[in-house]
C-alpha positions, -999 to 999 in steps of 0.1 A, spaced: -560 466 -330 -566 469 -293 -570 442 -268 -603 425 -265 -621 441 -236 -645 411 -230 -618 387 -218 -602 395 -184 -565 400 -182 -545 371 -169 -543 371 -131 -571 396 -126 -594 372 -107 -565 361 -85 -555 397 -77 -592 406 -70 -596 377 -47 -564 386 -29 -575 422 -25 -608 411 -11 -594 387 14 -567 412 25 -594 438 29 -615 415 50 -585 406 72 -576 442 78 -612 451 86 -615 422 111 -582 431 127 -589 469 128 -625 466 141 -619 441 169 -631 467 194 -667 467 179 -688 445 202 -701 420 176 -665 414 163 -653 409 199 -672 376 199 -651 362 171 -624 339 184 -588 349 177 -581 318 157 -608 329 132 -591 362 127 -557 344 123 -573 320 98 -585 349 76 -550 364 79 -534 331 69 -557 329 39 -547 364 28 -510 354 31 -516 323 10 -534 343 -17 -505 367 -18 -480 339 -19 -499 323 -48 -497 356 -67 -460 360 -61 -450 324 -68 -472 315 -97 -481 347 -117 -503 342 -147 -487 354 -179 -500 365 -213 -499 337 -239 
């Protein structure tokens, strides 16, 4: 019998959230030269980067395991 496909695997929402916030942080950092993003203050870019690091630390420190 295979795994139930309807229930998500443990840690999948956490990994997805981490991937999204890391992607947003990289886009903000890489596209700073585009004029609308130049209006963003530097602390806002650093705040998104810090959020990405916190999400990554949460995945590394408290991984969700199968029961």
